[in-house]
C-alpha positions, -999 to 999 in steps of 0.1 A, spaced: 464 48 -22 502 49 -21 500 55 17 483 22 21 511 3 5 538 23 24 522 15 58 519 -22 49 556 -24 39 567 -4 70 548 -27 93 564 -57 77 599 -42 80 594 -33 116 581 -68 124 612 -83 107 636 -61 127 618 -70 160 619 -107 153 656 -107 144 669 -85 172 648 -103 198 668 -135 195 704 -122 200 714 -148 226 706 -178 203 734 -194 182 738 -176 149 726 -206 128 695 -211 149 688 -174 150 690 -171 112 667 -201 108 642 -186 133 645 -152 116 637 -167 82 607 -185 97 595 -154 113 600 -133 82 579 -158 61 544 -147 74 554 -110 71 565 -116 35 533 -135 27 512 -107 42 531 -81 22 526 -101 -10 489 -105 -2 486 -68 5 503 -59 -28 481 -83 -47 449 -68 -31 461 -33 -40 469 -44 -75 433 -57 -79 419 -24 -67 441 -4 -90 433 -25 -120 395 -20 -113 400 17 -107 420 20 -139 392 5 -159 367 31 -147 387 61 -136 385 82 -167 347 79 -171 341 82 -134 361 113 -132 345 128 -164 310 122 -150 319 135 -116 334 167 -130 304 171 -153 282 173 -122 304 190 -97 336 204 -112 354 197 -80 388 179 -82 394 178 -44 361 161 -37 367 136 -65 402 129 -50 386 124 -16 360 99 -31 389 78 -46 408 78 -13 377 67 6 369 40 -20 403 25 -14 397 25 24 363 7 19 380 -18 -4 407 -25 23 379 -30 49 360 -55 28 365 -89 43 382 -118 26 350 -139 21 333 -110 3 364 -104 -18 363 -141 -29 327 -136 -38 336 -105 -58 363 -125 -77 339 -154 -85 311 -132 -97 335 -111 -118 342 -143 -137 305 -152 -140 287 -119 -146 255 -137 -155 252 -155 -121 219 -138 -112 203 -146 -146 200 -184 -140 168 -204 -136 174 -212 -99 170 -175 -88 139 -171 -66 133 -142 -42 113 -136 -11 107 -103 6 97 -97 42 98 -74 71 123 -88 97 100 -83 127 70 -97 110 89 -127 97 110 -137 127 111 -110 153 147 -98 146 178 -107 126 188 -135 148 153 -149 143 157 -147 105 190 -166 108 172 -193 127 146 -196 99 171 -201 70 162 -238 68 126 -227 62 137 -203 35 157 -231 18 126 -253 19 108 -225 0 135 -229 -27 144 -192 -21 180 -181 -26 174 -143 -25 158 -126 5 149 -89 5 150 -76 41 125 -47 41 139 -15 56 157 -21 89 178 10 94 171 34 123 139 53 118 118 74 142 88 56 157 55 68 142 73 88 114 90 61 95 69 56 64 74 18 68 112 23 73 118 47 44 126 77 67 161 68 77 177 87 107 210 68 107 224 49 77 248 29 99 225 18 127 200 -11 127 167 -5 145 174 -17 181 143 -40 181 157 -58 150 193 -62 162 227 -46 153 251 -43 125 270 -72 140 238 -93 138 234 -82 101 270 -93 93 264 -127 110 231 -131 91 246 -123 57 275 -146 64 251 -174 73 231 -168 42 262 -169 20 271 -203 34 237 -216 22 239 -198 -12 213 -172 -2 217 -136 -14 206 -107 8 189 -75 -5 183 -43 14 168 -9 6 191 21 2 169 52 7 190 79 -11 164 105 -21 158 117 14 166 114 51 144 115 81 141 149 98 157 132 127 189 125 108 220 143 122 223 164 90 187 175 93 190 183 130 220 206 123 202 221 93 172 229 116 196 247 139 205 270 110 239 255 102 245 266 66 267 236 57 240 212 65 211 233 51 230 231 18 225 193 19 188 198 15 166 224 -3 159 253 20 142 285 10 133 315 33 103 325 12 78 308 -10 89 322 -44 111 292 -55 89 266 -38 60 280 -58 80 277 -90 87 240 -83 51 234 -75 41 245 -110 59 216 -127 64 189 -100 36 164 -95 24 155 -60 32 119 -48 5 118 -21 -20 146 -29 -44 134 -2 -22 125 28 8 147 20 -1 174 -4 26 196 -20 63 192 -23 75 216 5 70 219 43 72 252 62 94 250 93 81 277 116 110 276 141 136 286 115 114 304 90 122 283 60 106 259 36 123 226 30 116 202 1 96 171 11 85 152 -19 70 123 0 61 132 36 69 163 58 93 142 79 113 131 49 136 158 37 149 156 1 187 155 -3 204 180 -26 226 160 -49 238 191 -66 261 193 -35 291 169 -40 293 164 -2 259 148 -3 269 124 -31 302 115 -15 288 109 20 259 89 7 283 67 -13 303 61 18 271 50 35 264 28 5 298 11 6 296 7 44 264 -13 39 278 -33 10 307 -43 33 282 -57 58 276 -85 33 247 -72 12 245 -87 -23 217 -66 -38 210 -30 -30 176 -16 -39 178 21 -48 146 35 -34 127 62 -55 157 65 -79 139 87 -105 135 115 -79 171 120 -68 180 151 -89 159 183 -87 158 211 -112 135 241 -115 110 241 -144 111 203 -147 90 175 -131 120 166 -110 116 130 -123 139 110 -146 163 138 -153 196 130 -171 216 137 -140 199 108 -123 214 85 -149 248 101 -143 245 93 -106 234 57 -111 261 51 -137 287 64 -111 272 41 -85 275 11 -109 312 19 -115 319 24 -78 304 -11 -72 325 -26 -99 356 -11 -83 350 -19 -47 324 -47 -45 316 -62 -80 295 -90 -65 269 -64 -55 239 -58 -78 219 -26 -81 181 -29 -82 162 2 -92 128 11 -79 114 28 -110 76 27 -112 68 31 -149 59 10 -179 87 -14 -189 95 4 -221 100 36 -201 122 22 -174 146 8 -200 170 39 -197 177 28 -161 194 -3 -174 218 20 -192 235 5 -223 256 -26 -228 287 -5 -229 277 18 -200 253 -2 -178 234 13 -148 210 -9 -128 214 -46 -130 177 -52 -124 144 -33 -123 109 -40 -111 82 -50 -136 55 -29 -119 31 -23 -147 28 -60 -156 20 -67 -119 -9 -42 -120 -20 -54 -155 -21 -90 -141 -47 -80 -115 -67 -61 -141 -67 -94 -160 -80 -112 -130 -109 -87 -126 -118 -86 -163 -110 -122 -172 -95 -107 -204 -59 -112 -213 -56 -88 -242 -39 -60 -224 -17 -84 -205 -6 -101 -237 3 -67 -252 23 -58 -221 42 -91 -222 49 -86 -259 66 -53 -251 87 -68 -223 96 -99 -244 108 -75 -272 134 -59 -250 171 -70 -250 178 -101 -230 204 -83 -210 176 -65 -192 165 -83 -161 131 -76 -145 119 -87 -111 84 -101 -114 59 -103 -85 22 -106 -78 23 -87 -45 48 -67 -25 49 -45 6 33 -17 -12 -2 -8 -26 -13 -15 -61 -16 17 -82 -37 12 -113 -11 26 -137 -24 8 -168 -23 15 -205 -55 35 -206 -50 46 -242 -54 10 -253 -83 3 -229 -101 34 -242 -102 18 -276 -122 -10 -260 -146 14 -243 -130 16 -209 -126 51 -194 -98 56 -170 -118 69 -140 -146 44 -144 -122 14 -148 -102 24 -118 -135 25 -99 -144 -9 -111 -111 -24 -102 -112 -10 -67 -148 -21 -62 -139 -56 -76 -110 -62 -53 -129 -49 -23 -155 -76 -32 -183 -52 -43 -185 -59 -81 -181 -85 -108 -189 -116 -88 -157 -110 -69 -143 -132 -41 -115 -107 -33 -111 -89 0 -90 -58 8 -89 -21 14 -82 12 -4 -52 34 2 -50 71 -4 -85 74 -18 -91 108 -34 -129 117 -35 -122 146 -59 -104 126 -86 -119 93 -77 -84 78 -77 -73 52 -51 -48 24 -47 -55 -11 -34 -41 -31 -6 -44 -69 1 -25 -101 1 -24 -124 -29 -44 -150 -11 -71 -126 0 -74 -112 -35 -77 -147 -49 -106 -156 -26 -89 -177 1 -99 -153 29 -136 -153 19 -137 -191 14 -121 -197 48 -144 -173 66 -174 -190 50 -160 -225 54 -168 -232 18 -146 -261 7 -155 -258 -30 -147 -221 -30 -114 -228 -13 -104 -253 -40 -111 -227 -66 -92 -199 -47 -61 -221 -42 -62 -231 -79 -64 -194 -89 -36 -185 -66 -13 -213 -80 -22 -204 -116 -11 -168 -110 22 -180 -96 27 -205 -124 21 -176 -149 46 -153 -130 73 -180 -132 69 -181 -170 76 -144 -174 110 -132 -185 130 -123 -154 133 -133 -117 102 -142 -97 98 -128 -61 74 -141 -35 60 -119 -7 64 -137 26 33 -156 36 22 -161 0 38 -196 1 12 -207 26 -18 -186 14 -16 -160 42 -46 -136 42 -52 -100 52 -44 -89 88 -68 -64 101 -51 -60 135 -31 -30 122 -62 -9 130 -55 -14 167 -20 2 165 -22 40 165 11 42 145 -3 21 117 -41 26 118 -40 54 92 -20 34 67 -41 5 51 -9 -10 35 -4 -27 68 -33 -50 60 -9 -70 39 21 -65 62 9 -88 90 32 -111 110 41 -145 95 18 -171 110 42 -199 120 14 -220 134 -3 -222 100 31 -227 84 33 -260 103 5 -272 80 27 -269 49 34 -306 49 -2 -316 51 -17 -320 16 -53 -318 29 -48 -284 43 -50 -251 24 -14 -243 35 -2 -276 24 -18 -273 -10 -3 -239 -15 32 -248 -2 35 -281 -21 19 -267 -52 44 -238 -53 73 -262 -45 65 -283 -76 65 -251 -97 98 -240 -82 114 -273 -88 103 -273 -124 117 -239 -129 151 -248 -113 155 -280 -134 143 -268 -168 169 -246 -185 142 -228 -206 135 -207 -175 168 -189 -176 165 -151 -181 182 -152 -215 156 -176 -230 135 -165 -259 100 -157 -246 69 -148 -265 31 -150 -264 9 -172 -286 -26 -163 -297 -52 -186 -282 -83 -171 -297 -99 -170 -263 -97 -138 -244 -95 -156 -210 -65 -178 -218 -29 -166 -219 -3 -186 -237 34 -180 -232 63 -199 -250 99 -202 -239 128 -215 -259 165 -220 -250 192 -242 -265 169 -266 -283 143 -269 -255 108 -255 -256 80 -251 -231 45 -237 -237 25 -223 -207 -13 -220 -208 -32 -200 -181 -69 -197 -178 -79 -164 -161 -116 -173 -159 -134 -197 -136 -149 -216 -165 -134 -244 -186 -122 -229 -219 -104 -240 -251 -71 -226 -262 -73 -227 -300 -36 -231 -306 -19 -254 -331 18 -259 -322 20 -291 -343 57 -296 -341 59 -328 -322 49 -345 -290 47 -326 -256 45 -336 -220 28 -316 -192 55 -310 -166 29 -307 -139 10 -340 -143 36 -359 -165 9 -367 -191 15 -366 -228 -3 -337 -245 -7 -322 -279 -6 -284 -279 -36 -283 -303 -70 -270 -292 -62 -276 -255 -90 -278 -230 -80 -257 -199 -100 -260 -167 -113 -229 -149 -82 -212 -133 -62 -241 -146 -27 -241 -162 -3 -263 -181 35 -263 -186 39 -283 -218 74 -293 -228 83 -305 -262 97 -340 -261 130 -347 -279 
């Protein structure tokens, strides 16, 4: 760090000497005036450099002792820690002025992402607009969607046909050529920042592609690079791991190790054989991955999604999930962010029940992730759609609402991934629902085979032995829009659109930040053309990863078209959420008993304002037997005065009732 200041001062002094001696033929008075003028920018630059260095040193001072303590706890390596600090300073110096201004502003307003105007959208760059330049050209559309946070699905270099949807990274500092370049990414993030749009990307830190340069050198027998992964020359230790480590994909990628015949070694591959798990017990792995992390943050990324975070530390005789060392690593990442790029948020991908993911938030004094996904509530929502029974969902929301308000969840109906039926089966069994039979019912229902379903979709990773499977489909297709459109049934289409909008209205009432999946805003349905692509045909998740249909998007302004009803209906909900302060993350949120198992009621309260949401998960008109007799209310959707007492709710209908002052 001292070297940086010395170089800056030396450059300023050299420039001063050159500017002075280069004007020896001028009169002394003029020469002195010119010299003073020439010295001024150099002096200003020196002061600016000193000020920037001071900011870095103050941030480092706040975190240094804890960061060093945690690092040494894992690695006991002073020289590697010193290298990390030196490199952190270099990445800080490389961070551009606009990003540093953003850092300063967000340091002053640490709750900036908890406001009621936050709305996300996730999409694959090529599906949405071809490439990064295309996304930049669509920023006006994104603004029309009231979105100010876009999640760019994996865009780093991956091998064709062995990418796992982009999660097998072969180069952490290169964009896929078809999508653009790092320069294009920087231009896109800068353009987004001018419009107040935040950019999120995936950081896949559990593993690399087998085509990554480290993996290539390891495959050649280079011991330094083999130590960055988990290599074993016989099956003894892999067999010990297999006794305690669950399989992620038992059908399509069984086991946790892959045999490499050409070098006579096993390598750990928790997900797919072409994704090699990184060994974070090696400090070189941690340091180099943090340098990749900071390099990407300096390209203008605001939110970094840590992929598969529970898996990143491996230990024999454990499940290799959620180990304490994982929390040590995430805590160090949080501190590194706060030193170099404090405007950047960490989003953890942790697929567990909300009460079990809480440790990944850390504590108020020692925070880890800023945000986590609300995965279980998403799955429980679709269970509620299939059963028309809100009891389990109400219980789930009560758990989330009981957590500290500092914890921020991302809520969504659909995403790029499948739906795994990780429900609370202990509770369901008390109601006579067995786990295997209920999973079978849910998969049959959403394929359109049971329960008067109008849903359409396909199974993913179906296991005929266990009967387990996951489900794939877009929100619109699961709500019946695909079926109604195919059958040209106008009445069924009205019902499907109403169901779709009701689900979004309910999602907006949850505690946290709502995220749309691109295409949901116009009711885009399943895309079956993936079956024609040999690189995608075996992966049914591509059914809901179809390209954005921009021709249909043109209908978003036509109220008589399905796309117009969806787009304008969502726009109204989004505007209500942006203008009503009860939708901030910190608001008190609770459920209210309706005495009808098909109707969910959610209350929100903040700074003297109160809103009650009612959501009918059945297609029949029902009565919510509530009695909130504390004054007059107005429905924010229709503008009509209402009393929240014994409310009649139409099939798949909903209300946002605000207490009038």
